[in-house]
GUKE-905668 format. One record per residue (C-alpha): residue number from 1; residue in three letters; x, y, z. Coordinates in steps of 0.05 Angstrom, whole numbers, padded with zeros to 5 digits, m for minus. Layout:
- NUM, ALA, X, Y, Z
...
This chain:
- 1, MET, 01596, 03125, 02812
- 2, GLY, 01642, 03074, 02781
- 3, ILE, 01648, 03056, 02708
- 4, HIS, 01630, 02985, 02690
- 5, ILE, 01661, 02955, 02628
- 6, MET, 01626, 02894, 02599
- 7, ALA, 01671, 02838, 02573
- 8, PRO, 01657, 02822, 02500
- 9, PHE, 01613, 02761, 02489
- 10, TYR, 01633, 02711, 02435
- 11, LYS, 01587, 02656, 02411
- 12, LEU, 01624, 02594, 02389
- 13, VAL, 01595, 02570, 02323
- 14, MET, 01610, 02498, 02307
- 15, PRO, 01621, 02480, 02234
- 16, GLU, 01562, 02444, 02204
- 17, ALA, 01574, 02370, 02190
- 18, LYS, 01550, 02347, 02122
- 19, GLN, 01545, 02281, 02085
- 20, ALA, 01560, 02263, 02013
- 21, ILE, 01559, 02199, 01971
- 22, PHE, 01612, 02183, 01919
- 23, TYR, 01612, 02129, 01867
- 24, PRO, 01678, 02100, 01841
- 25, SER, 01716, 02138, 01788
- 26, LEU, 01751, 02071, 01775
- 27, ASP, 01737, 02001, 01799
- 28, GLY, 01753, 01929, 01781
- 29, ARG, 01794, 01869, 01800
- 30, VAL, 01867, 01850, 01796
- 31, GLY, 01894, 01780, 01802
- 32, PHE, 01947, 01727, 01799
- 33, GLU, 01921, 01670, 01756
- 34, ALA, 01984, 01628, 01746
- 35, VAL, 01994, 01565, 01789
- 36, GLY, 02046, 01571, 01843
- 37, THR, 02062, 01564, 01917
- 38, TRP, 02023, 01605, 01967
- 39, ALA, 02081, 01656, 01971
- 40, GLU, 02088, 01660, 01895
- 41, VAL, 02014, 01673, 01885
- 42, ARG, 02001, 01717, 01945
- 43, ASP, 02064, 01759, 01938
- 44, GLY, 02070, 01760, 01862
- 45, LEU, 02066, 01822, 01819
- 46, GLY, 02001, 01801, 01786
- 47, ASP, 01984, 01776, 01716
- 48, HIS, 01911, 01797, 01707
- 49, HIS, 01867, 01859, 01711
- 50, GLU, 01796, 01878, 01692
- 51, ASP, 01767, 01949, 01699
- 52, VAL, 01708, 01939, 01652
- 53, GLY, 01649, 01894, 01670
- 54, ASN, 01591, 01888, 01718
- 55, ALA, 01624, 01848, 01774
- 56, MET, 01689, 01842, 01813
- 57, ASP, 01711, 01793, 01866
- 58, VAL, 01757, 01775, 01922
- 59, GLN, 01782, 01703, 01918
- 60, ILE, 01833, 01652, 01941
- 61, ARG, 01836, 01584, 01908
- 62, THR, 01876, 01520, 01909
- 63, SER, 01901, 01485, 01847
- 64, ALA, 01890, 01412, 01828
- 65, ILE, 01965, 01406, 01836
- 66, ALA, 01984, 01388, 01908
- 67, ASN, 02004, 01447, 01952
- 68, ARG, 01994, 01498, 01896
- 69, PHE, 01947, 01557, 01890
- 70, PHE, 01921, 01601, 01833
- 71, ASN, 01867, 01651, 01813
- 72, PHE, 01875, 01699, 01871
- 73, TYR, 01835, 01763, 01860
- 74, ARG, 01831, 01830, 01897
- 75, MET, 01788, 01891, 01884
- 76, ILE, 01809, 01963, 01873
- 77, PHE, 01763, 02023, 01875
- 78, LEU, 01780, 02097, 01872
- 79, PHE, 01736, 02156, 01893
- 80, ASP, 01746, 02228, 01872
- 81, ILE, 01726, 02274, 01929
- 82, SER, 01767, 02334, 01904
- 83, GLY, 01704, 02374, 01890
- 84, LEU, 01691, 02381, 01965
- 85, CYS, 01762, 02395, 01988
- 86, PRO, 01787, 02424, 02033
- 87, LEU, 01750, 02386, 02086
- 88, THR, 01756, 02349, 02152
- 89, VAL, 01735, 02276, 02152
- 90, ARG, 01687, 02257, 02208
- 91, LYS, 01663, 02187, 02188
- 92, ALA, 01662, 02144, 02126
- 93, THR, 01634, 02078, 02102
- 94, ILE, 01643, 02035, 02039
- 95, SER, 01582, 01997, 02013
- 96, LEU, 01589, 01937, 01967
- 97, TYR, 01529, 01900, 01938
- 98, GLY, 01537, 01825, 01948
- 99, VAL, 01522, 01781, 01888
- 100, ILE, 01553, 01712, 01900
- 101, LYS, 01595, 01680, 01955
- 102, SER, 01628, 01612, 01954
- 103, ASN, 01669, 01573, 02004
- 104, ASN, 01693, 01502, 02000
- 105, LEU, 01766, 01517, 02017
- 106, VAL, 01776, 01546, 02087
- 107, GLY, 01739, 01549, 02152
- 108, ASN, 01726, 01623, 02158
- 109, PRO, 01742, 01667, 02098
- 110, ALA, 01727, 01741, 02106
- 111, ILE, 01732, 01807, 02069
- 112, SER, 01752, 01877, 02088
- 113, ILE, 01775, 01944, 02060
- 114, PHE, 01849, 01959, 02049
- 115, GLU, 01892, 02014, 02020
- 116, SER, 01909, 02008, 01946
- 117, ASN, 01959, 02045, 01903
- 118, PRO, 01947, 02032, 01828
- 119, ALA, 01997, 02062, 01780
- 120, SER, 01942, 02102, 01745
- 121, ASN, 01879, 02137, 01769
- 122, ILE, 01842, 02121, 01704
- 123, ALA, 01859, 02048, 01688
- 124, LEU, 01882, 01985, 01724
- 125, ALA, 01944, 01944, 01707
- 126, ASP, 01967, 01874, 01725
- 127, ALA, 02020, 01900, 01774
- 128, ASP, 01967, 01936, 01815
- 129, TYR, 01953, 01868, 01846
- 130, SER, 02013, 01878, 01892
- 131, SER, 01994, 01949, 01911
- 132, LEU, 01942, 01931, 01965
- 133, GLY, 01960, 01939, 02038
- 134, THR, 01953, 01885, 02091
- 135, ALA, 01923, 01925, 02149
- 136, PRO, 01846, 01927, 02149
- 137, LEU, 01819, 01998, 02144
- 138, ALA, 01748, 01977, 02166
- 139, ASN, 01709, 01923, 02201
- 140, ILE, 01720, 01852, 02175
- 141, ILE, 01658, 01817, 02148
- 142, SER, 01658, 01741, 02154
- 143, PHE, 01632, 01693, 02102
- 144, ALA, 01571, 01679, 02144
- 145, SER, 01556, 01754, 02153
- 146, PHE, 01568, 01774, 02081
- 147, VAL, 01498, 01788, 02052
- 148, LEU, 01473, 01775, 01982
- 149, LEU, 01425, 01819, 01942
- 150, ASP, 01439, 01877, 01990
- 151, MET, 01495, 01924, 02012
- 152, ASN, 01552, 01901, 02056
- 153, VAL, 01573, 01963, 02096
- 154, PHE, 01645, 01972, 02119
- 155, THR, 01657, 02028, 02170
- 156, LEU, 01726, 02058, 02163
- 157, ASN, 01769, 02056, 02226
- 158, ALA, 01818, 02109, 02249
- 159, ALA, 01870, 02087, 02199
- 160, GLY, 01818, 02088, 02143
- 161, ARG, 01794, 02157, 02161
- 162, ALA, 01866, 02181, 02164
- 163, LEU, 01877, 02154, 02093
- 164, LEU, 01815, 02193, 02070
- 165, GLN, 01840, 02256, 02104
- 166, ALA, 01909, 02249, 02072
- 167, ALA, 01875, 02241, 02004
- 168, ALA, 01833, 02303, 02017
- 169, ASN, 01895, 02342, 02036
- 170, ARG, 01931, 02318, 01973
- 171, ASP, 01892, 02313, 01908
- 172, GLY, 01824, 02285, 01931
- 173, ILE, 01834, 02216, 01900
- 174, VAL, 01817, 02162, 01952
- 175, LYS, 01851, 02096, 01935
- 176, LEU, 01820, 02035, 01968
- 177, GLY, 01808, 01962, 01953
- 178, ALA, 01786, 01896, 01983
- 179, ARG, 01819, 01829, 01994
- 180, GLU, 01808, 01765, 02033
- 181, ALA, 01820, 01786, 02105
- 182, ASN, 01834, 01723, 02146
- 183, TYR, 01884, 01687, 02100
- 184, ASP, 01908, 01730, 02042
- 185, ALA, 01919, 01796, 02078
- 186, PRO, 01954, 01768, 02141
- 187, ASP, 01993, 01716, 02101
- 188, ASN, 01959, 01658, 02136
- 189, GLU, 01967, 01599, 02087
- 190, PRO, 01908, 01552, 02090
- 191, ALA, 01915, 01477, 02083
- 192, TRP, 01913, 01452, 02011
- 193, HIS, 01851, 01414, 01992
- 194, ASP, 01844, 01362, 01938
- 195, GLY, 01784, 01363, 01892
- 196, ALA, 01754, 01410, 01841
- 197, ASN, 01798, 01470, 01856
- 198, PRO, 01767, 01491, 01923
- 199, THR, 01751, 01565, 01926
- 200, SER, 01734, 01620, 01976
- 201, SER, 01705, 01681, 01942
- 202, PHE, 01661, 01743, 01950
- 203, ASP, 01630, 01775, 01888
- 204, VAL, 01601, 01846, 01884
- 205, TRP, 01574, 01891, 01830
- 206, THR, 01616, 01947, 01800
- 207, ILE, 01600, 02018, 01778
- 208, GLU, 01582, 01991, 01709
- 209, LYS, 01523, 01953, 01738
- 210, GLY, 01490, 02019, 01752
- 211, GLY, 01431, 02039, 01796
- 212, ILE, 01426, 02016, 01867
- 213, HIS, 01479, 01962, 01856
- 214, ARG, 01538, 02009, 01850
- 215, PRO, 01592, 02011, 01903
- 216, TYR, 01595, 02077, 01940
- 217, LEU, 01632, 02117, 01993
- 218, THR, 01590, 02154, 02045
- 219, LEU, 01630, 02211, 02074
- 220, ASP, 01611, 02252, 02135
- 221, TYR, 01654, 02315, 02134
- 222, VAL, 01662, 02388, 02154
- 223, LYS, 01676, 02436, 02097
- 224, LEU, 01736, 02482, 02109
- 225, PRO, 01741, 02553, 02084
């Protein structure tokens, strides 16, 4: 009678995916308010910042002076996910509560999420204006699709998820922001318009607004040992 040896049986246990919501540890707007050419205003170092207040905005605007621009604004928001690290990022979205939108400048302004790199994790500075990237990290929301009195949801793409993963592997501080996505980010100068300083802008509430109006990051992740 032969001896039969059973091969060991291993059950593969998949890590459990979880979801968490994070509110900004820092948010606000940075800007270039001086009058200048498109290149001077878009590519300048910045001369304005606000990290206290209920609202922040993305904006491009023409000056009353021919072929000049001013009052460009971009948003910056940081999220501290260090309490969950180490982890593997599965999916992530950024939600921004729309307050006001305005467009009498260009045909199709839009907004999206971009990388930011402020000098400090606890306060904004003028020069942080020039720290935002130019490659969208999420879907682009057009002026027509940007909703008011509700959340605008941006789903991070592969590059956006990679940025979150890099932050999780580093110190857990996720550095993101928003800017106009069809003209400002790709350096697509719009035609100058005469009149009462034509503007394209998107306004959202900040963390200071509180309650359901706060920006937030929704993170689907797998916790690592």
